[in-house]
C-alpha positions as CSV (number, residue, x, y, z in Angstrom):
1,X,-17.8,-14.3,-0.2
2,X,-19.6,-12.7,-3.3
3,X,-17.3,-10.9,-6.5
4,X,-18.3,-8.8,-9.3
5,X,-16.5,-8.5,-12.3
6,X,-14.2,-6.1,-13.7
7,X,-12.7,-5.4,-17.1
8,X,-9.0,-4.0,-17.3
9,X,-6.4,-3.2,-19.5
10,X,-2.8,-4.0,-18.7
11,X,0.1,-3.3,-20.4
12,X,1.7,-5.8,-22.3
13,X,4.4,-6.4,-19.6
14,X,2.5,-6.6,-17.0
15,X,0.1,-8.8,-18.6
16,X,3.3,-11.7,-19.1
17,X,3.6,-10.8,-16.0
18,X,1.0,-11.4,-14.4
19,X,0.5,-15.1,-17.1
20,X,4.0,-16.5,-15.5
21,X,3.1,-15.8,-12.1
22,X,0.1,-18.0,-12.5
23,X,1.2,-20.2,-14.3
24,X,4.0,-21.1,-11.5
25,X,1.9,-21.2,-9.3
26,X,-1.1,-23.1,-10.6
27,X,-3.0,-20.1,-10.3
28,X,-5.9,-18.3,-13.0
29,X,-3.9,-15.0,-13.6
30,X,-7.6,-13.6,-12.4
31,X,-6.5,-14.4,-9.3
32,X,-3.1,-13.4,-9.5
33,X,-4.6,-10.1,-10.0
34,X,-7.1,-9.9,-7.1
35,X,-5.0,-11.3,-4.9
36,X,-2.7,-8.5,-5.9
37,X,-5.5,-5.8,-5.7
38,X,-6.5,-6.9,-1.9
39,X,-3.1,-6.4,-1.0
40,X,-2.6,-2.8,-2.8
41,X,-6.0,-1.8,-1.2
42,X,-5.2,-3.5,2.7
43,X,-1.3,-1.1,2.1
44,X,-3.3,1.7,1.0
45,X,-5.4,1.8,3.7
46,X,-3.2,1.9,6.5
47,X,-0.7,4.8,4.5
48,X,-4.2,7.0,4.4
49,X,-5.1,5.9,7.7
50,X,-1.8,7.1,9.6
51,X,-1.7,10.3,7.0
52,X,-5.3,11.3,8.5
53,X,-3.8,10.5,12.1
54,X,-1.4,13.1,11.5
55,X,-3.4,15.6,10.1
56,X,-5.5,15.3,13.0
57,X,-2.8,15.5,15.6
58,X,-1.4,19.0,13.5
59,X,-4.8,20.3,13.5
60,X,-5.4,19.7,17.4
61,X,-1.2,21.4,17.9
62,X,0.1,17.8,18.9
63,X,4.0,18.2,17.3
64,X,6.9,16.5,18.4
65,X,8.8,19.4,20.4
66,X,12.0,20.6,18.9
67,X,14.3,19.1,21.9
68,X,12.4,15.9,20.8
69,X,13.1,16.2,17.3
70,X,16.9,17.0,17.2
71,X,16.9,13.9,20.0
72,X,15.5,11.9,16.5
73,X,17.5,13.5,14.1
74,X,21.1,12.8,17.2
75,X,20.0,9.1,17.3
76,X,19.9,8.9,14.1
77,X,23.7,10.8,13.0
78,X,21.6,13.1,11.3
């Protein structure tokens, strides 16, 4: 896999956490940050896709009925 370099500034507290985790896990600070960023991007992508799907459903009028909403609220004690 090819890679590119990105230079970033981190708050001192975050830098210290990255540095400590890198030492504790025998990884480089760059690897710790890279892995964390990969996880964040995967999570954000999933959330964005889920939101887009919901918006597409709303645009086509695919809403839950009042009875379906009431059933969910009743099931969860709301």
